DRENTIMI-447230 format. One record per residue: residue in three letters; x, y, z of N, C-alpha, C, O in turn. Coordinates in steps of 0.001 Angstrom, whole numbers, padded with zeros to 6 digits. Atoms other than C-alpha are relative to their C-alpha. Layout:
residues N
ALA	X	Y	Z	X	Y	Z	X	Y	Z	X	Y	Z
...
END
This chain:
residues 86
MET	000282	-000694	001238	133612	-031964	040849	001215	-000078	-000935	001072	-000272	-002142
ARG	-001211	000080	000830	137237	-031967	039665	000101	-001352	-000686	000406	-001423	-001876
ASP	-000090	001346	000579	137177	-035734	039139	-001014	-000179	-001124	-000707	-000764	-002164
ARG	001033	000109	001040	133937	-035521	037190	000402	000795	-001246	000268	000308	-002369
MET	-000419	-000820	001138	135246	-032695	035009	001149	-000675	-000756	001157	-000694	-001986
ASN	-001120	000670	000665	138468	-034583	034313	-000466	-001211	-000801	000047	-001459	-001892
ARG	000541	001142	000766	136507	-037686	033263	-000711	000482	-001259	-000498	-000063	-002342
LEU	000755	-000521	001146	134203	-035669	030996	000907	000563	-001090	000598	000462	-002277
LYS	-000925	-000599	000962	137155	-033916	029353	001141	-000940	-000375	002051	-000559	-001111
PHE	-001039	001000	000275	139282	-037088	029214	001383	000512	000399	002355	000353	-000340
ARG	-001258	-000527	-000514	141994	-035432	031306	000564	-000932	001061	-000158	-001764	001609
GLN	-000646	000793	-001036	144490	-037019	033694	-000633	000323	001354	-001141	001424	001564
TRP	000637	-000126	-001307	143255	-037541	037271	000544	001144	000836	-000177	001694	001669
TYR	-000663	-000990	-000857	145712	-035039	038760	-000207	001441	-000456	000240	002368	000220
ARG	000177	-001351	000521	144663	-032041	036653	-000922	000817	000899	-002042	000385	001172
PRO	000854	-000837	-000832	143330	-029214	038853	-000947	000850	-000842	-000831	000910	-002066
VAL	000898	-000951	000642	140565	-026773	038035	000637	001376	000145	000947	001793	001260
ALA	-000632	-001315	-000058	142031	-023380	037151	-000995	001030	000547	-002068	001214	-000027
PRO	000940	-000947	-000606	140439	-020738	039398	000030	001378	-000649	001057	001818	-001165
MET	000090	-001430	000298	139243	-017265	038489	-000085	000685	001348	-000904	000309	002187
ILE	-000070	-000654	-001296	140074	-014912	041352	-000076	001515	-000194	000655	002086	-001004
ALA	000079	-001460	000030	139023	-011298	041883	001315	000574	000521	001915	000025	001445
ASP	-001257	-000632	-000419	142034	-009001	042237	000046	000240	001505	001106	000131	002122
GLU	000060	-000308	-001427	140883	-008130	045756	000308	-001218	000878	000647	-001054	002050
ALA	-000221	001228	-000782	141302	-011780	046878	001369	-000629	-000257	001684	-001657	000341
LEU	-001285	000614	000348	144762	-012447	045416	000918	-000173	001211	001554	-001216	001361
GLU	-000869	000115	-001179	146621	-011729	048661	-000501	-001071	000959	000305	-001737	001610
GLN	000559	001032	-000869	144253	-014011	050588	000351	-001398	-000496	000504	-002321	000304
VAL	-000259	001312	000598	144990	-016878	048190	001494	-000284	-000110	001932	-001404	000156
PHE	-001427	000208	000273	148697	-016371	047418	000942	000678	000992	002146	000424	000976
GLY	-000855	-000729	-000926	149955	-014109	050191	000624	001232	-000622	001388	001942	000032
ARG	-000491	-001171	000735	150756	-011449	047597	-000873	000182	-001233	-001565	-000745	-001654
LYS	000785	-000250	001218	149132	-009823	044570	000743	-000589	-001194	001843	-000149	-001528
VAL	-000585	000644	001176	149867	-012031	041575	-001025	000119	-001115	-001816	-000793	-001354
LYS	000984	-000259	001054	147887	-010511	038728	000389	-000766	-001251	001520	-000665	-001726
SER	-000252	000802	001195	147590	-012843	035755	-001301	-000149	-000779	-002058	-001097	-000569
THR	001254	000026	000762	144785	-012074	033317	-000004	-001071	-001080	-001064	-001440	-001587
THR	-000095	000987	001084	146054	-014631	030799	000411	-001385	000482	000779	-002241	-000323
MET	-000333	001297	-000575	146736	-017539	033172	001420	-000440	-000358	001673	-001621	-000594
SER	-001371	000291	000415	150441	-017311	032363	000937	-000313	001158	002107	-000626	000938
MET	-000846	000254	-001161	151722	-017796	035921	-000668	-001033	000900	-001884	-001219	000856
ALA	000527	000991	-000944	151329	-020481	038572	000671	000194	001357	001572	-000564	001716
PRO	-000611	-000238	-001308	152179	-019037	041994	-000453	-001022	001033	-001468	-001700	000866
ARG	000302	000924	-001097	152195	-021074	045181	-001190	000522	000804	-001250	001703	001147
VAL	001206	-000328	-000757	148865	-021110	047032	000297	-000195	001490	000981	-001142	001878
LEU	-000186	000124	-001445	148830	-020529	050786	-000583	-001323	000499	-001583	-001814	-000025
GLU	000370	001342	-000460	148515	-023756	052758	-001449	-000109	000459	-002108	-001105	000157
ASP	001383	000090	-000471	145169	-022964	054405	-000995	000007	-001168	-002052	-000618	-001087
ILE	000859	-000007	001190	143652	-022253	050978	000113	-001337	-000730	-000882	-001847	-001244
ARG	-000176	001320	000642	145148	-025480	049556	-000852	-001047	000707	-001457	-001899	000056
LYS	000802	000969	-000758	143445	-027438	052331	-001487	000222	-000223	-002260	-000734	-000288
LYS	001418	-000339	000161	140142	-025625	051831	-000514	-000300	-001403	-001663	-000708	-001570
PHE	000390	000175	001404	140088	-025900	048012	001029	-000852	-000746	001711	-000336	-001631
PRO	-001057	000830	000599	142305	-028862	046994	-000141	-000198	-001507	000858	-000463	-002176
ALA	000197	000219	001436	140782	-029161	043503	000616	001108	-000853	000749	000949	-002066
LEU	-000553	-001133	000748	142326	-025809	042518	001510	-000035	-000131	002096	000782	-000842
VAL	-001451	-000054	-000154	145921	-026737	043226	000696	-001146	-000729	000246	-002291	-000682
HIS	-000844	001018	000605	148565	-028577	041216	000673	-000826	001094	000662	-000434	002261
LEU	-000674	000860	-000975	150486	-031381	042925	001129	000724	000734	001466	000353	001858
ASP	-001098	-000736	-000638	153300	-028899	043682	-000478	001187	000852	000342	001964	001343
GLY	000543	-001054	-000841	150962	-026516	045552	-000237	001326	-000692	-000513	002326	-000030
THR	000218	-001232	000754	150610	-023929	042794	-001365	-000049	-000688	-002004	-001099	-000762
ALA	001245	-000082	000777	147571	-022743	040829	000207	000960	-001157	000788	002032	-000989
ARG	-000091	-000854	001198	147402	-021308	037324	-001318	000760	-000100	-002243	000350	-000801
GLN	001240	-000748	-000125	144784	-018689	038065	-000158	001058	-001067	000798	001445	-001740
GLN	000282	-001175	000810	143106	-015994	036050	-000521	001061	000951	-001574	000892	001566
SER	000456	-001087	-000861	142860	-012766	037981	-000947	000887	-000803	-000769	001096	-002003
VAL	001034	-000803	000660	139871	-010563	037215	-000212	001285	000782	-000512	001253	001976
SER	000277	-001295	-000619	139539	-006861	037944	-001313	000543	-000557	-001848	000030	-001539
GLU	001245	-000605	000476	136483	-004681	037548	000170	000553	-001406	-000755	000487	-002215
SER	-000224	-000552	001343	138060	-003029	034500	000178	-001096	-001051	-000087	-000870	-002232
ASP	-000142	001115	000944	138833	-006436	032928	-001367	-000490	-000475	-001628	-000587	-001674
GLU	001304	000602	000302	135305	-007831	033109	-000941	000294	001174	-000990	-000478	002131
PRO	000812	-000438	-001136	132806	-005992	035355	-000999	-001046	000511	-001152	-001203	001723
PHE	001017	000967	-000426	130119	-008711	035405	000630	-001185	000735	000169	-001567	001810
VAL	-000674	001145	-000626	132468	-011617	036188	000630	000430	001316	000561	-000306	002301
HIS	-000605	-000521	-001222	134309	-009498	038760	-001050	000106	001103	-000801	-000303	002237
ALA	001081	-000127	-000988	131013	-008723	040528	-000451	-001370	000492	-000722	-001539	001681
LEU	000374	001355	-000408	130104	-012430	040527	001023	-000601	000951	000660	-001234	001943
LEU	-001054	000546	-000862	133450	-013380	042040	-000044	000624	001390	000129	-000072	002391
LEU	000072	-000663	-001304	133104	-010794	044800	-001256	-000426	000765	-001220	-000568	001987
ALA	001246	000402	-000648	129506	-011823	045505	000094	-001417	000581	-000566	-001730	001572
GLY	-000110	001390	-000445	130517	-015471	045919	001286	-000320	000710	001711	-001475	000721
GLN	-001296	000245	-000653	133743	-015034	047885	-000089	-001116	001008	-000938	-001109	001899
CYS	-000045	001171	-000882	134598	-018291	049619	001188	000036	000934	001291	-000795	001837
VAL	-001256	-000001	-000755	137929	-017318	051112	-000182	000548	001372	000777	000621	002140
END
């Protein structure tokens, strides 16, 4: 899917897909709570998550995520919790 999206958007092959992550799953993905509602940070993703979801990670093992809490966006937050893959 990442390769297809990069072709459609005329992006470089190495560009990852920026994930949206419910606040409750941040520790599972990064090993710590790294809240970033504006995608301004790129923390290192835990190795088991990098292996499971390689399209989300930059070449250096980080991801520029958008964290979502219930107070930020209730509908999107509920969708993220309903579809937890971690």
